[in-house]
C-alpha positions in Angstrom: 0.3 -0.2 0.1 1.4 3.5 -0.8 1.8 6.2 1.9 -0.9 8.7 1.1 0.3 12.4 0.6 0.9 14.4 3.5 -2.3 16.5 4.0 -1.8 20.2 3.5 -2.2 22.4 7.0 -6.2 23.8 6.9 -5.7 27.9 6.1 -7.3 28.2 9.3 -3.9 26.9 10.9 -1.8 29.8 9.6 0.0 32.2 12.1 -2.6 34.9 13.4 -2.3 37.7 10.7 -1.1 40.2 13.1 0.3 39.7 17.1 -3.4 41.8 17.7 -5.6 39.3 16.3 -3.7 36.6 18.1 -3.8 38.6 21.6 -7.6 39.1 21.1 -8.3 35.7 20.3 -6.4 34.4 23.1 -8.3 36.7 25.7 -11.8 35.5 24.0 -10.4 31.8 24.6 -9.7 32.5 28.3 -12.7 34.3 29.0 -15.0 31.2 27.7 -13.7 28.8 29.8 -13.9 31.3 32.8 -17.0 32.3 32.1 -18.7 30.2 29.5 -20.1 32.0 26.0 -22.3 34.3 28.6 -19.4 36.0 29.3 -18.0 36.8 25.9 -18.5 40.0 24.7 -16.5 42.4 22.4 -16.3 45.0 25.1 -15.2 42.1 27.9 -12.4 41.1 25.3 -11.0 44.7 24.9 -11.3 45.0 29.1 -9.5 41.5 29.8 -6.7 42.2 27.0 -6.3 45.8 28.0 -7.0 47.0 24.6 -8.8 50.2 23.5 -12.4 50.1 23.2 -13.7 49.0 19.7 -10.5 46.9 19.3 -12.2 43.9 19.2 -15.2 44.9 16.7 -12.6 46.4 14.5 -11.0 42.7 14.4 -14.8 40.7 14.7 -17.3 42.7 13.5 -20.0 40.1 14.6 -20.1 37.7 17.6 -20.5 34.6 15.1 -16.9 36.4 14.0 -15.4 36.6 17.3 -16.7 32.6 18.0 -15.0 31.4 14.8 -11.9 33.6 15.8 -11.6 32.0 19.1 -11.9 28.3 17.5 -9.1 28.8 14.8 -6.7 29.8 18.0 -7.8 27.5 19.7 -6.9 24.7 17.1 -3.7 26.6 15.9 -2.5 26.0 19.6 -4.0 22.4 20.0 -2.1 21.7 16.3 1.3 23.0 17.3 1.4 20.1 20.0 1.6 17.6 17.3 3.9 18.7 14.6 6.6 16.7 15.7 4.3 14.1 14.5 4.7 15.0 11.0 8.2 14.3 10.3 9.3 11.8 7.8 8.0 7.8 8.5 7.5 8.4 12.2 7.7 5.6 14.2 4.5 4.1 16.2 6.7 5.2 19.5 6.7 8.2 18.5 2.7 8.8 17.9 2.0 7.2 21.1 4.6 9.6 22.9 3.5 12.4 21.6 -0.7 11.6 21.9 -0.1 10.7 25.4 2.1 14.1 26.3 -0.7 15.8 23.8 -4.1 14.6 25.9 -2.1 14.8 29.1 -1.2 18.8 28.5 -5.1 19.0 27.2 -5.9 17.8 31.0 -3.9 19.9 32.7 -1.9 23.2 31.9 -4.1 23.7 28.9 -7.6 22.6 30.8 -8.6 26.5 29.5 -8.2 25.9 26.0 -9.9 22.3 26.4 -13.3 23.9 27.9 -13.6 26.7 25.5 -13.0 24.2 22.9 -15.9 21.9 24.5 -18.2 24.8 25.0 -17.6 26.1 20.9 -18.2 22.3 20.0 -21.9 22.5 21.7 -22.3 26.1 20.5 -21.9 24.8 17.2 -25.1 22.5 17.2 -27.0 25.4 17.4 -24.8 28.1 15.0 -24.5 26.2 11.2 -21.5 28.7 10.2 -19.6 27.6 13.4 -20.5 24.1 12.6 -18.8 24.5 9.3 -15.2 26.0 10.9 -15.4 22.9 13.6 -15.5 20.5 11.3 -13.5 21.8 8.6 -10.5 22.1 11.6 -11.3 18.9 12.4 -11.1 17.2 9.2 -7.1 18.6 9.5 -6.6 16.8 12.3 -7.9 13.5 11.6 -6.4 14.1 7.8 -3.2 14.0 9.9 -4.2 10.9 12.1 -4.5 8.8 8.9 -1.3 10.1 7.4 0.2 8.6 10.7 -1.6 5.4 11.0 -0.6 4.6 7.4 2.5 5.0 8.1 2.5 2.6 11.4 0.2 -0.1 9.0 -3.0 0.5 9.0 -5.0 -0.9 6.2 -8.0 1.7 6.4 -6.0 4.5 7.6 -9.4 7.3 7.0 -11.6 4.8 9.4 -9.0 4.5 12.0 -8.2 7.8 12.5 -11.8 8.4 12.9 -11.6 5.8 15.8 -8.6 7.1 17.4 -9.6 10.5 17.3 -13.1 9.5 18.8 -11.1 7.6 21.6 -8.8 10.5 22.4 -11.7 13.1 22.6 -13.8 10.8 24.5 -11.1 10.6 27.2 -10.4 14.2 27.0 -14.0 15.0 27.6 -14.2 12.3 30.2 -11.7 13.9 32.3 -12.2 17.7 31.8 -15.9 17.9 32.0 -17.5 14.2 32.3 -17.8 11.7 35.4 -14.1 10.4 35.3 -13.0 14.4 35.8 -12.3 13.2 39.2 -9.3 11.7 38.1 -6.8 12.9 35.5 -4.8 10.2 33.6 -0.7 10.4 34.2 0.9 10.0 30.1 2.1 7.0 31.5 -1.7 5.5 31.9 -2.6 7.4 28.7 0.2 6.1 26.9 -0.4 2.5 27.5 -4.3 2.6 26.7 -3.3 4.4 23.4 -1.0 1.6 23.4 -3.5 -1.0 23.9 -6.5 0.9 21.7 -3.8 0.6 18.6 -2.8 -2.5 18.6 -6.5 -3.3 18.8 -7.1 -1.2 16.1 -4.7 -1.9 13.8 -5.2 -5.5 14.0 -8.6 -6.1 14.0 -9.8 -7.8 10.7 -11.9 -6.2 8.6 -15.1 -7.4 7.3 
């Protein structure tokens, strides 16, 4: 089986247009994580970021645009955790290590980012325009997972990527906001669980 070509990084994952754009998006993320979506307003972002009144409105004129900017920035920052996996022919060990490290980061130092993303995921179920952004960004991560799993020996990398992303998202939700929030798995626990999951995923017979 030939190795699939490297998936292009979605345009939305490009660097922000300016430091101010990044500051506005990062501040919006922090407010969502702290106060929920009800606490996110253009004025609140200006005040929390120490910017002149109207700065956020100039960057994102509508609430929908502000939500999209925050979601895109979350994807940029999360994507950075997986850049080492884009090396040529990464071994399965590297996939396991970076996955465990990335998930643990999402549940510890990166928890505010995770909580903001979960808030936006729920909001996307009610806002078609945000759903489009969320799905487009998610497709970029699944494409990367499919590429790596193909190199790890998957016969159906796209199918396996969907399953692997679901596993990661399930662990993150359970530990960040679900019934398992009282226990944050260690990197070693996450690595062992991912190894067991991938062993089944890559070795199971296809119907």
